[in-house]
C-alpha positions as CSV (number, residue, x, y, z in Angstrom):
1,M,-105.2,0.2,-22.1
2,S,-104.1,-3.3,-23.0
3,Y,-106.4,-6.0,-24.1
4,C,-103.9,-8.7,-23.3
5,R,-100.2,-9.2,-22.6
6,W,-97.9,-12.2,-23.1
7,S,-98.3,-12.9,-19.4
8,S,-102.1,-13.0,-19.7
9,D,-103.9,-16.3,-19.0
10,N,-101.0,-17.8,-17.0
11,W,-98.4,-16.9,-19.7
12,N,-100.4,-18.6,-22.4
13,C,-101.2,-15.6,-24.6
14,D,-99.1,-15.0,-27.7
15,L,-100.2,-11.4,-28.3
16,Y,-99.7,-8.1,-26.6
17,C,-102.5,-5.8,-27.8
18,Y,-103.3,-2.3,-26.8
19,A,-104.9,1.0,-27.8
20,D,-101.9,2.9,-29.1
21,C,-101.3,6.5,-27.9
22,S,-100.1,7.3,-31.5
23,G,-103.4,6.1,-32.8
24,G,-105.1,2.8,-33.7
25,F,-104.6,-0.5,-32.0
26,T,-101.2,-2.2,-31.9
27,T,-100.6,-6.0,-31.7
28,W,-97.2,-7.5,-31.1
29,V,-97.0,-11.2,-31.8
30,A,-94.6,-13.3,-29.8
31,E,-92.0,-15.3,-31.6
32,M,-91.3,-17.7,-28.6
33,R,-93.3,-19.1,-25.7
34,H,-92.8,-21.1,-22.6
35,K,-94.4,-24.5,-22.5
36,N,-96.2,-26.0,-19.5
37,V,-96.1,-22.9,-17.3
38,P,-97.4,-23.8,-13.8
39,K,-100.9,-22.3,-13.4
40,L,-101.8,-19.8,-10.7
41,P,-105.2,-19.9,-9.2
42,A,-107.3,-16.7,-9.2
43,F,-106.1,-14.2,-6.6
44,G,-108.2,-14.5,-3.5
45,S,-109.3,-18.1,-4.3
46,V,-106.7,-19.6,-2.0
47,P,-105.0,-18.2,1.2
48,D,-102.5,-15.4,0.5
49,N,-99.5,-17.4,1.7
50,E,-100.4,-20.3,-0.7
51,Y,-101.0,-18.0,-3.6
52,W,-97.6,-16.2,-3.2
53,K,-95.8,-19.6,-2.8
54,L,-97.3,-20.7,-6.1
55,H,-96.5,-17.3,-7.6
56,D,-92.8,-17.7,-6.6
57,E,-92.8,-21.2,-8.1
58,Q,-94.2,-19.9,-11.4
59,M,-91.6,-17.1,-11.5
60,Y,-88.8,-19.6,-10.8
61,F,-90.1,-21.7,-13.6
62,L,-90.2,-18.7,-16.0
63,D,-86.6,-17.7,-15.0
64,T,-85.2,-21.2,-15.6
65,A,-87.3,-22.7,-18.4
66,A,-86.2,-22.4,-22.0
67,L,-88.4,-20.5,-24.4
68,K,-89.4,-22.4,-27.5
69,P,-90.0,-20.9,-31.0
70,I,-93.6,-20.8,-31.9
71,G,-92.9,-21.4,-35.6
72,L,-95.9,-19.7,-37.2
73,K,-96.1,-17.1,-40.0
74,Y,-96.4,-14.0,-38.0
75,D,-93.8,-14.7,-35.2
76,G,-92.3,-11.5,-34.0
77,E,-94.5,-9.2,-36.2
78,R,-96.0,-5.9,-35.1
79,F,-99.3,-4.6,-36.5
80,N,-101.2,-1.4,-36.1
81,D,-104.9,-1.4,-37.1
82,P,-106.8,1.9,-37.5
83,D,-110.1,0.9,-35.9
84,L,-111.7,-1.7,-33.7
85,V,-113.2,-3.7,-36.7
86,S,-109.8,-4.1,-38.3
87,F,-108.2,-4.9,-34.9
88,L,-110.8,-7.6,-34.1
89,N,-110.3,-9.1,-37.6
90,R,-106.5,-9.1,-37.0
91,V,-106.8,-10.9,-33.6
92,L,-109.3,-13.4,-35.0
93,H,-107.0,-14.2,-37.9
94,L,-104.0,-14.6,-35.6
95,R,-106.0,-17.0,-33.4
96,K,-107.2,-18.9,-36.5
97,V,-103.6,-19.5,-37.8
98,G,-102.6,-20.9,-34.4
99,Y,-101.6,-18.2,-31.9
100,N,-102.9,-18.5,-28.4
101,V,-105.5,-15.8,-27.8
102,P,-107.7,-16.0,-24.7
103,E,-111.4,-15.7,-25.5
104,Y,-111.8,-12.7,-23.2
105,V,-109.7,-10.7,-25.6
106,I,-112.2,-11.1,-28.3
107,D,-115.0,-10.4,-25.9
108,R,-113.4,-7.1,-24.7
109,I,-113.0,-5.9,-28.3
110,K,-116.6,-6.7,-29.1
111,K,-117.8,-5.1,-26.0
112,E,-115.9,-1.9,-26.8
113,M,-117.4,-2.0,-30.3
114,G,-120.9,-2.3,-28.8
115,D,-120.3,0.5,-26.3
116,L,-119.2,2.8,-29.1
117,A,-122.2,2.0,-31.2
118,V,-124.5,2.7,-28.2
119,A,-122.7,6.0,-27.5
120,K,-123.4,7.4,-31.0
């Protein structure tokens, strides 16, 4: 299960985070990003033909636009944290130093932590 991908939040997420089948929680940090990616509306919020037209425009932009270096300390790094607390702290730290991390990623990790506490 992934918590976020680089394509998350209209290509504005700098992390790819997931529960690793080898154990723990893996975070990949992007080293480059697109700037000013055209936004897609939520699926179902506009007629299908309009959504897919906007989707095609976004894909064309991504195929033709240059990636820009992020320029922060952890660009291109990979981390594996052994538990949810360490994973949450890692993601919070990466956001604090300037990486784009959607708020829902933090919320998902906290919810999972709460669900595990209740299950015990």
